[in-house]
C-alpha positions in Angstrom: 0.0 0.0 0.0 1.3 3.4 -0.9 2.0 5.9 1.9 -0.4 8.8 2.5 0.7 12.3 1.5 2.5 14.3 4.2 0.2 16.5 6.3 1.7 19.6 4.7 0.8 18.3 1.3 -2.7 17.3 2.4 -3.3 20.8 3.9 -2.0 22.5 0.7 -3.9 20.3 -1.7 -7.2 19.8 0.2 -7.6 22.3 3.0 -6.6 25.5 1.2 -9.3 26.6 -1.1 -9.3 29.4 -3.7 -7.4 32.4 -2.4 -5.9 30.2 0.5 -9.3 30.3 2.2 -9.8 27.5 4.7 -13.1 25.7 5.5 -13.6 24.8 9.1 -14.1 21.0 8.6 -13.6 18.5 5.8 -14.8 15.0 5.4 -12.1 12.7 4.0 -10.8 15.3 1.5 -11.7 18.5 -0.4 -14.5 16.7 -2.2 -16.5 16.5 1.0 -16.7 19.8 2.9 -18.5 19.4 6.2 -18.4 23.0 7.4 -17.6 25.5 4.7 -17.7 28.5 7.0 -14.3 30.0 7.9 -13.0 31.1 11.3 -10.4 33.8 12.1 -8.7 31.3 14.4 -8.0 28.9 11.5 -6.8 31.7 9.2 -4.4 32.9 11.8 -3.1 29.3 12.6 -2.5 28.7 8.9 -0.1 31.7 8.8 1.6 30.5 12.0 2.1 26.9 10.9 2.0 26.4 7.2 4.6 28.7 5.4 8.2 27.8 5.8 11.0 30.4 5.9 11.1 30.6 2.1 7.4 30.6 1.5 6.9 34.3 1.1 4.4 33.7 -1.8 2.2 31.4 0.4 2.5 33.8 3.2 1.1 36.6 0.9 -1.8 34.3 0.0 -2.6 33.4 3.5 -2.3 37.1 4.5 -4.9 37.9 1.9 -7.3 35.3 3.4 -6.7 36.8 6.8 -7.4 40.3 5.6 -10.9 39.2 4.5 -11.8 39.0 8.3 -10.8 42.7 8.8 -13.6 44.8 10.2 -14.1 47.9 8.0 -15.7 50.0 10.7 -13.9 49.1 14.0 -10.4 48.0 15.0 -9.8 44.3 15.0 -11.1 41.4 13.1 -14.4 39.6 12.6 -14.2 36.0 13.7 -16.6 34.1 11.4 -17.3 34.4 7.7 -19.5 32.2 5.6 -18.4 30.3 2.5 -19.0 33.4 0.3 -17.0 35.7 2.6 -20.0 37.4 4.1 -19.6 38.1 7.9 -21.8 36.1 10.3 -23.4 38.3 12.9 -22.2 35.9 15.6 -18.6 36.6 14.4 -19.0 40.3 15.3 -17.2 39.8 18.7 -13.8 40.2 20.0 -12.3 37.0 21.7 -9.0 38.1 23.1 -7.1 34.9 22.4 -8.3 34.8 18.8 -7.6 38.4 18.2 -4.1 37.9 19.7 -3.6 34.9 17.3 -4.4 37.3 14.4 -1.8 39.8 15.7 0.7 37.0 16.0 -0.2 35.8 12.4 0.4 39.4 11.1 3.7 39.5 12.8 4.6 36.1 11.2 3.6 37.4 7.8 5.7 40.5 8.2 8.7 38.4 9.2 8.3 36.0 6.2 7.8 38.8 3.7 10.2 41.4 5.2 7.4 43.9 5.5 8.1 46.1 8.5 4.7 47.8 8.2 3.1 44.4 9.1 5.2 44.1 12.1 4.1 47.5 13.3 0.5 46.7 12.6 0.7 43.4 14.5 2.2 45.1 17.6 -0.4 47.8 17.4 -3.3 45.3 17.2 -1.9 43.2 20.1 -1.5 46.3 22.2 -5.3 47.2 21.7 -6.2 43.6 22.7 -4.0 43.7 25.8 -5.4 47.1 26.8 -9.0 45.8 26.5 -8.2 42.7 28.5 -6.7 44.6 31.3 -9.4 47.3 31.2 -12.2 44.7 31.5 -10.4 42.3 34.0 -9.5 39.4 31.7 -12.9 38.6 30.0 -13.6 35.6 27.8 -15.3 37.7 25.1 -16.1 41.3 24.3 -18.4 42.9 21.8 -17.3 44.2 18.4 -16.3 47.6 19.8 -14.3 45.9 22.7 -16.2 48.1 25.1 -18.9 45.8 26.4 -18.1 42.5 28.2 -20.2 39.6 26.8 -18.7 36.8 28.9 -17.0 37.6 32.2 -15.6 34.2 32.9 -11.9 33.6 32.7 -10.8 30.7 30.6 -7.2 29.4 31.1 -6.7 29.2 27.3 -7.3 33.0 27.0 -4.5 33.9 29.4 -2.1 31.3 28.0 -2.5 32.3 24.4 -2.2 35.9 25.2 1.1 35.2 27.0 2.4 33.2 24.0 1.4 35.9 21.5 2.9 38.7 23.7 6.1 36.7 24.1 6.4 36.3 20.3 5.8 40.0 19.6 7.4 41.7 22.6 11.2 42.0 22.3 13.5 41.9 25.3 12.8 40.5 28.7 10.6 43.2 30.2 6.9 43.5 29.8 4.4 44.9 32.2 1.6 42.9 30.6 3.5 39.6 30.8 4.2 40.3 34.5 0.5 40.8 35.0 -0.3 37.7 33.0 2.1 35.6 35.0 0.4 36.7 38.2 -2.9 35.9 36.7 -1.7 32.4 35.8 -1.1 31.6 39.5 -4.8 31.9 40.1 -5.4 28.8 38.0 -3.0 26.6 39.9 -4.6 23.6 41.7 -1.9 21.5 43.2 0.0 20.0 40.2 -3.0 20.7 38.0 -4.6 23.9 36.6 -8.2 24.8 36.6 -9.7 25.3 33.1 -11.7 28.4 34.0 -12.2 31.1 36.7 -15.7 32.4 37.5 -16.5 36.1 37.0 -15.6 36.5 40.7 -12.1 35.2 39.9 -12.3 31.9 41.8 -11.9 28.4 40.2 -14.9 27.1 38.2 -14.8 23.6 39.8 -17.5 22.2 37.6 -15.2 22.6 34.6 -12.3 20.8 36.3 -9.1 20.4 34.3 -8.8 20.3 30.5 -5.9 18.8 28.6 -5.6 21.3 25.7 -5.6 24.5 27.9 -3.3 22.7 30.4 -0.8 22.2 27.5 -1.1 25.8 26.5 -0.5 26.8 30.1 2.7 24.7 30.2 3.9 26.5 27.0 3.1 29.8 28.5 5.0 29.0 31.7 8.0 27.8 29.6 7.9 31.2 27.8 7.8 33.0 31.2 10.7 30.9 32.5 12.8 32.0 29.6 12.0 35.6 30.6 13.2 35.0 34.1 9.9 34.3 35.9 10.8 32.4 39.1 9.0 29.0 39.5 7.5 29.1 36.0 9.5 26.1 34.8 8.3 24.0 37.7 4.7 24.9 37.1 5.1 23.9 33.4 6.5 20.5 34.3 4.0 19.7 37.0 0.9 20.5 34.9 2.1 18.1 32.2 2.8 15.4 34.7 -0.8 15.8 36.0 -2.1 15.3 32.4 0.1 12.2 32.1 -1.6 10.6 35.0 -4.9 10.6 33.1 -4.0 8.3 30.2 -6.7 6.3 28.5 -6.3 2.8 30.1 -7.5 0.9 27.1 -6.0 2.7 24.1 -3.2 5.0 25.2 -3.3 8.7 24.6 -5.0 11.2 26.9 -8.6 12.2 27.8 -9.5 15.8 27.2 -10.5 16.4 30.9 -10.5 15.4 34.5 -12.9 16.5 37.2 -12.1 18.7 40.2 -10.8 15.6 42.0 -8.7 14.6 39.0 -10.9 11.7 37.9 -12.0 11.0 34.3 -15.7 10.5 34.4 -19.0 11.2 32.7 -20.4 14.3 34.4 -24.0 15.1 33.8 -24.0 17.8 36.5 -21.2 19.7 34.9 -22.7 19.5 31.5 -26.2 20.7 32.5 -25.4 23.1 35.3 -22.0 24.4 34.3 -21.0 25.9 30.9 -22.7 24.0 28.1 -20.5 21.0 27.1 -20.6 17.3 26.4 -20.7 15.3 29.5 -18.5 12.6 27.9 -14.7 12.7 28.0 -13.0 12.2 24.7 -9.5 12.1 23.1 -8.9 15.0 20.7 -6.0 15.0 18.3 -5.6 18.8 18.6 -5.1 18.3 22.4 -2.4 15.7 21.6 -0.6 18.1 19.2 -0.6 20.8 21.9 0.8 18.2 24.4 3.7 17.4 22.1 4.5 21.0 21.6 4.3 21.7 25.3 6.4 18.7 26.2 9.1 19.7 23.7 9.0 23.3 25.0 9.4 22.2 28.6 12.0 19.6 27.8 14.3 22.3 26.5 14.3 24.1 29.9 16.7 21.7 31.7 18.4 18.3 31.7 16.1 15.7 30.1 17.3 13.2 32.7 16.1 15.4 35.6 13.2 14.3 37.8 10.4 15.0 35.3 12.5 14.4 32.1 11.5 10.7 31.6 7.8 11.5 32.1 7.8 14.4 29.7 9.6 12.2 27.1 6.9 9.4 27.5 4.1 12.0 27.3 5.5 13.5 24.0 5.9 10.0 22.6 2.4 8.9 23.6 0.9 12.1 22.2 2.8 12.0 19.0 1.8 8.3 18.5 -1.9 9.4 18.7 -1.3 11.9 15.9 0.2 9.1 13.8 -2.5 6.6 14.7 -5.2 9.1 13.7 -3.6 9.8 10.3 -5.6 8.7 7.3 -3.4 6.0 5.7 -4.7 6.6 2.2 -6.1 10.2 1.8 -3.8 11.8 4.4 -4.8 14.4 7.0 -5.6 13.6 10.6 -9.0 12.8 12.2 -10.6 14.8 14.9 -10.2 12.2 17.6 -11.8 9.3 19.4 -14.5 9.0 22.0 -16.4 6.8 24.4 -19.9 6.3 25.6 -20.6 5.2 29.1 -21.7 1.8 30.5 -21.6 2.8 34.2 -23.0 6.0 35.7 -19.4 7.4 35.8 -17.1 5.5 33.5 -16.5 6.5 29.8 -15.9 2.9 28.7 -17.7 2.0 25.4 -15.7 3.1 22.3 -17.7 5.5 20.2 -16.6 7.4 17.1 -18.6 10.5 17.9 -18.6 13.1 20.6 -22.1 13.3 21.9 -24.3 16.0 23.4 -22.0 18.9 22.4 -23.4 22.4 22.5 -25.5 23.4 19.4 -23.4 24.9 16.6 -20.3 23.2 17.7 -17.9 23.1 14.7 -18.6 20.1 12.5 -21.7 19.0 14.5 -24.9 17.4 13.4 -28.2 17.3 15.3 -30.4 14.2 15.9 -33.4 15.3 17.8 -32.3 16.8 21.1 -28.8 15.5 20.8 -25.9 17.1 18.9 -22.8 15.2 18.0 -19.5 15.6 16.2 -18.3 12.7 14.1 -14.7 12.0 15.0 -13.9 11.1 11.4 -14.1 14.7 10.3 -10.8 16.6 9.6 -11.0 19.9 11.4 -8.8 22.7 10.1 -7.6 23.5 13.6 -6.5 19.9 14.1 -4.7 19.7 10.8 -2.8 22.9 11.5 -1.8 22.1 15.1 -0.7 18.6 14.0 1.3 20.2 11.2 3.3 22.1 13.8 4.3 18.7 15.2 4.6 16.5 12.2 5.8 19.0 9.6 6.4 17.4 6.2 7.0 14.0 7.7 5.1 11.1 6.0 3.4 8.8 8.5 4.0 5.3 7.3 0.8 3.1 7.5 0.9 0.3 9.9 0.9 -3.3 8.7 -1.2 -6.3 9.6 0.2 -8.7 12.1 1.3 -12.1 10.8 -1.4 -14.8 10.9 0.0 -17.6 12.9 -2.0 -20.5 14.2 -5.1 -20.0 12.0 -8.3 -20.8 14.0 -10.1 -24.0 13.1 -13.0 -23.7 10.7 -16.5 -23.7 12.3 -19.1 -23.0 9.6 -21.6 -20.3 10.6 -25.1 -20.8 9.3 -26.2 -17.1 9.6 -29.8 -18.3 10.1 -31.9 -15.3 11.1 -35.2 -16.9 10.1 -36.2 -17.5 13.8 -35.3 -15.6 16.9 -36.2 -17.7 20.0 -37.1 -21.2 21.0 -39.6 -20.1 23.6 -41.1 -17.3 25.6 -39.4 -15.8 28.7 -40.5 -17.3 32.0 -43.5 -15.7 33.6 -42.9 -13.0 36.1 -39.3 -12.1 35.2 -40.2 -8.7 33.9 -43.5 -7.0 33.0 -43.4 -7.7 29.3 -46.7 -6.0 28.5 -45.6 -2.8 30.3 -42.3 -2.9 28.3 -44.1 -3.4 25.0 -46.3 -0.4 25.7 -43.1 1.6 26.4 -41.4 0.2 23.3 -44.2 0.8 20.9 -44.6 4.4 22.1 -41.1 5.1 20.7 -42.6 5.0 17.2 -41.7 8.2 15.3 -42.6 8.7 11.6 -41.3 5.8 9.7 -38.9 4.7 12.4 -38.4 4.6 16.2 -36.6 6.9 18.6 -34.5 6.1 21.6 -37.2 6.9 24.1 -41.0 7.5 24.0 -40.5 11.1 25.2 -40.9 14.1 22.9 -38.9 16.7 24.9 -37.3 15.2 28.0 -35.0 17.0 30.4 -31.6 15.8 31.6 -29.4 13.7 29.4 -32.4 11.6 28.1 -32.8 11.3 24.4 -36.0 12.1 22.7 -38.3 10.3 20.3 -36.6 11.4 17.0 -36.2 8.4 14.7 -32.7 7.0 14.1 -31.2 3.9 12.7 -29.6 2.8 16.0 -33.0 2.7 17.7 -34.9 1.1 14.8 -32.6 -1.9 15.1 -33.3 -2.3 18.8 -37.0 -1.9 18.6 -37.3 -4.4 15.7 -35.1 -6.9 17.5 -37.1 -6.8 20.6 -40.5 -6.9 18.9 -39.4 -10.0 17.0 -37.8 -11.6 20.1 -41.1 -11.1 22.0 -43.0 -12.6 19.1 -44.7 -9.3 18.2 -45.4 -8.0 14.7 -43.4 -5.0 13.4 -46.1 -2.4 12.4 -45.8 -1.0 8.9 -42.8 -2.9 7.8 -42.7 -1.3 4.3 -42.7 2.1 5.9 -39.8 1.1 8.3 -37.8 -0.1 5.3 -38.5 3.1 3.4 -37.2 5.0 6.4 -34.1 2.9 6.8 -33.1 3.1 3.1 -33.6 6.9 3.1 -30.5 7.0 5.3 -28.2 5.5 2.6 -25.7 8.0 1.3 -24.1 8.2 -2.2 -20.9 6.6 -0.8 -23.0 3.5 0.0 -22.9 3.8 3.7 -25.8 4.7 6.0 -26.1 7.6 8.4 -28.1 8.0 11.6 -30.7 9.9 9.7 -31.1 11.0 6.0 -28.2 13.3 5.0 -26.0 12.5 8.0 -22.5 11.1 7.5 -22.0 7.4 6.8 -20.5 5.2 9.5 -19.8 1.5 9.8 -21.8 1.6 13.0 -25.0 3.1 11.5 -24.6 1.1 8.3 -24.6 -2.1 10.5 -27.8 -0.9 12.2 -29.6 -0.1 9.0 -28.5 -3.2 7.0 -29.3 -5.7 9.8 -32.7 -4.1 10.3 -33.4 -4.5 6.6 -32.2 -8.1 6.5 -34.4 -9.4 9.3 -37.4 -7.5 7.9 -36.9 -9.2 4.5 -35.7 -6.0 2.8 -32.2 -7.1 1.5 -33.5 -6.9 -2.1 -35.4 -3.6 -1.6 -35.3 -1.5 -4.7 -34.0 1.5 -2.8 -31.0 -0.4 -1.5 -27.7 -0.1 -3.3 -26.1 -3.3 -2.0 -22.9 -3.1 -4.1 -22.2 0.5 -3.0 -22.8 -0.6 0.6 -20.3 -3.5 0.4 -17.8 -1.1 -1.2 -18.2 1.4 1.6 -17.7 -1.2 4.3 -14.6 -2.7 2.6 -13.1 0.8 2.3 -13.3 1.0 6.1 -10.6 -1.7 6.5 -7.3 -0.3 7.5 -3.8 -1.5 6.5 -3.4 -3.3 9.8 -6.4 -5.5 9.0 -9.1 -4.2 11.3 -12.0 -1.9 10.4 -12.6 1.7 11.5 -15.9 3.5 11.7 -15.3 5.3 8.4 -12.7 5.0 5.6 -9.2 5.6 7.0 -10.4 6.0 10.6 -8.4 4.1 13.3 -9.5 0.5 13.6 -10.5 -1.5 16.6 -12.3 -4.8 17.5 -15.6 -3.0 18.0 -15.9 -1.6 14.5 -14.2 -4.6 12.9 -17.0 -6.7 14.4 -19.8 -4.4 13.1 -18.3 -4.2 9.6 -17.8 -8.0 9.5 -21.3 -8.8 10.6 -22.7 -6.4 8.0 -20.7 -7.9 5.2 -21.7 -11.5 6.3 -25.4 -10.4 6.4 -25.1 -9.2 2.8 -23.4 -12.5 1.7 -20.1 -10.7 1.2 -16.7 -11.0 2.8 -13.8 -8.7 3.8 -11.3 -8.3 0.9 -8.4 -9.0 3.2 -9.9 -11.7 5.4 -6.6 -13.1 6.7 -5.4 -9.7 7.8 -8.7 -9.1 9.6 -8.4 -12.5 11.4 -4.8 -11.8 12.3 -5.9 -8.4 13.7 -8.7 -9.9 15.8 -6.3 -12.6 17.2 -3.8 -10.0 18.0 -6.4 -8.4 20.3 -6.4 -11.6 22.5 -4.6 -11.4 25.8 -2.9 -14.1 27.9 -5.8 -13.9 30.4 -8.2 -15.2 27.8 -10.0 -12.0 27.1 -9.6 -9.6 24.3 -8.7 -5.9 24.2 -10.3 -3.4 21.8 -6.9 -3.0 20.0 -3.8 -5.2 20.1 -2.0 -4.5 23.4 -5.1 -3.1 25.1 -6.3 -4.7 28.4 -9.1 -7.2 28.2 -12.7 -6.0 28.5 -16.1 -7.6 28.0 -17.0 -5.3 25.2 -14.0 -6.2 23.0 -14.1 -9.9 24.0 -17.7 -10.1 22.8 -16.9 -8.2 19.6 -13.7 -10.1 18.7 -15.1 -13.6 19.2 -18.4 -12.6 17.5 -16.5 -11.5 14.4 -14.4 -14.7 14.3 -17.6 -16.8 14.6 -19.3 -14.9 11.9 -16.3 -15.5 9.6 -16.7 -19.2 10.2 -13.8 -19.6 12.6 -13.7 -21.2 16.1 -12.2 -18.7 18.6 -9.0 -20.2 19.9 -8.7 -21.3 23.5 -12.4 -20.7 24.1 -12.3 -22.4 27.5 -9.9 -19.7 28.7 -12.2 -17.0 27.4 -15.2 -18.5 29.1 -13.2 -18.7 32.4 -12.1 -15.0 32.0 -15.7 -13.8 31.3 -17.2 -15.8 34.2 -14.5 -14.3 36.4 -15.9 -10.8 35.7 -19.2 -11.7 37.5 -19.8 -9.9 40.8 -21.6 -11.2 43.9 -24.7 -9.2 42.9 -25.0 -11.0 39.6 -23.8 -8.4 37.1 -20.4 -8.2 35.5 -17.4 -5.8 35.7 -16.4 -4.7 32.2 -12.7 -5.4 33.0 -10.7 -6.8 35.9 -10.3 -3.5 37.7 -13.4 -1.9 36.3 -16.8 -1.1 37.6 -19.9 -3.3 37.4 -21.6 -2.4 34.1 -25.0 -3.0 32.6 -23.8 -2.7 29.0 -20.6 -4.6 29.9 -22.8 -7.4 31.5 -24.7 -7.8 28.2 -21.4 -8.2 26.4 -20.2 -10.8 28.9 -23.5 -12.8 28.7 -23.4 -12.6 24.9 -19.8 -13.7 24.7 -20.5 -16.7 26.9 -23.6 -17.6 25.0 -21.8 -17.6 21.6 -19.2 -19.9 23.1 -22.0 -22.3 24.4 -21.7 -21.2 28.1 -23.6 -19.3 30.7 -22.6 -17.2 33.7 -21.4 -19.1 36.8 -24.4 -17.8 38.7 -27.2 -17.5 36.1 -30.1 -17.0 38.5 -28.4 -14.1 40.2 -27.7 -12.5 36.8 -31.3 -12.9 35.7 -32.5 -11.1 38.9 -29.8 -8.4 38.4 -31.2 -7.6 35.0 -34.8 -7.8 35.9 -34.4 -5.4 38.8 -33.5 -2.7 36.3 -37.0 -2.4 34.8 -38.1 1.2 35.4 -41.6 2.4 36.5 -42.6 3.4 33.0 -41.8 0.0 31.6 -38.4 0.7 30.1 -35.0 -0.2 31.5 -32.2 1.6 33.2 -28.5 0.8 34.0 -29.3 1.2 37.7 -32.3 0.0 39.8 -34.9 2.6 40.5 -33.6 5.1 38.0 -35.5 6.7 35.2 -35.7 4.5 32.1 -33.0 5.3 29.6 -33.1 4.2 25.9 -34.2 1.3 23.7 -30.6 0.2 23.9 -31.1 -0.7 27.6 -34.4 -2.4 26.7 -32.7 -4.4 24.0 -29.9 -5.5 26.4 -32.5 -6.7 29.0 -34.7 -8.6 26.6 -31.9 -10.2 24.5 -29.8 -11.1 27.6 -32.7 -12.7 29.5 -33.4 -14.9 26.5 -29.8 -15.9 26.4 -29.7 -16.6 30.2 -32.7 -18.9 29.7 -31.1 -20.6 26.7 -33.9 -19.5 24.4 -32.1 -17.2 21.9 -31.1 -18.5 18.4 -27.3 -18.5 18.5 -27.1 -17.0 15.0 -29.3 -14.2 16.2 -27.1 -13.7 19.3 -24.1 -13.4 17.0 -25.6 -11.1 14.3 -28.1 -8.9 16.1 -26.2 -6.9 18.7 
């Protein structure tokens, strides 16, 4: 396989449009623009990162694109333009850090082109920004005239970026502003960590906790202050990076984007709904990792790399840079936005998910599904490309290769018989089936089904908006409970309306294709007899799925996106359901086997610790391929060992008891012809989670959650009673 273009080449050929204008978000390349609007921040970053010392011509082009943001009536720059260049009203603000970046970019352009007038202009603009910041006591945002405060809070990122810009533009060692900014930075210190934000009263905003990207910027700012003679700044820089290093992602490597006030990584509904609007779910952002590399490099230059913190900073830089490489598209080039997780316990972000969910409305690159807004992680954001470029430069990231296939599993033909679901009804009295069916049927919405029966719920609850994910669950449960699916032709019409020209399916019509949503749509269609539906482009669907296979053998959620056992399983099942196979089946098999650990479980990627999610996914994919998972007795023993005294399962050895993880453990055992060590306790544990409205929750006595929890309960109970068709258990997940 050929190597991808360097990041610099990708940016120049795909991100830079006519006149060096930069759209905010691309899909895989310039043929698929997700967000055509342009931001001042991206235009400034392009001037700071893209031109080399001999690229005066490119600097002139980028300067012209930056000039388009100029405000004709007031000092400073507008911050948002549409695709035509018309200013958006919401861009008529003055964000100090963004305005400072623009000043820094002007200075960079002046340096590259030898234009002293630009240097003078840059210094004058930064001086106006600094004066406004000091006059209004470090606000997060001002109005267009810089005379009215629109947001009084004090983000750490604002202060850090202002320091970096002032350091770049202010010659010599003395600067009254930098002295004031250094004092300001001390107010963010929280032990070894730094608070992400101060309230308008100037005290820590504990709901926001600590954030990785701003912490990296703070480390760079302290490194700059150290070089200017600020006592203690170097130690602050080192400590904040060490704090970030303590919050690695256990399963995949890399770093979460946040930790709470007590330095724990968790799902935090309270912070999301009562603090500043934000997703409650931690994620891994490639832009954060780029900033971590730059910060680690900057801090490592301050003293002996073998000193106390030297080894930790070296590891952090290596880990963060490895994330940039892993998230590089191995064919098209460019880097993806990041990776995310859903939650399977009330606090743990554990289930791998290729989208960032419940982000604020109008987040860059976001899509809305009912009352939920999400960002697909397989977008290529301009900010991410440009920050990663500062790390990778013109280096070409070599694609990884598939592991060698040694000890091929024994064949075990898979019948893929989805013609029946169960061999009998659930025992009387386990759950209130009629109550659940009323709840389930009331999720009907248009031609599909939503995640809940509620039209406009509060909290983190989803609404009734139809989506492919929920349609699969509702159809599965209706069939498992021997109920008819109302208006099957309409359901199929709704499902096939979500197929995109690339052959994949989205969550709703017009939303991006994913292996995940393609699986949901195709399996729904297959069990409803719609595999030959006239609206279904089967060949394009197969081609889309095959394009999601990475060089190392596994599948990602979209073409080029990093692979894992989770999405390899979904893509494999979809291909098998369509009577197709992966193009590089041996490489896929080798990848899945490489996810196996000595304890008998499987990790989501090779080298990741075992968890019940990945174990279920890996063995399910092998079985669907017609292979017998090796050393199945060891896998059964490991899965059984995850059961707790209450009947549920931990999702990993040192993890919490998990409702979703328990389903995966039960399903993994069932596919291998086994049951939990204490089946009766497990049955009671699941049945106790039926909520008062008939649905199911992850915790007893809590409000019902989604059709996903209902699906888990119904399908798992059938497995625990030995009544679910094994092929159904393999394919319908």
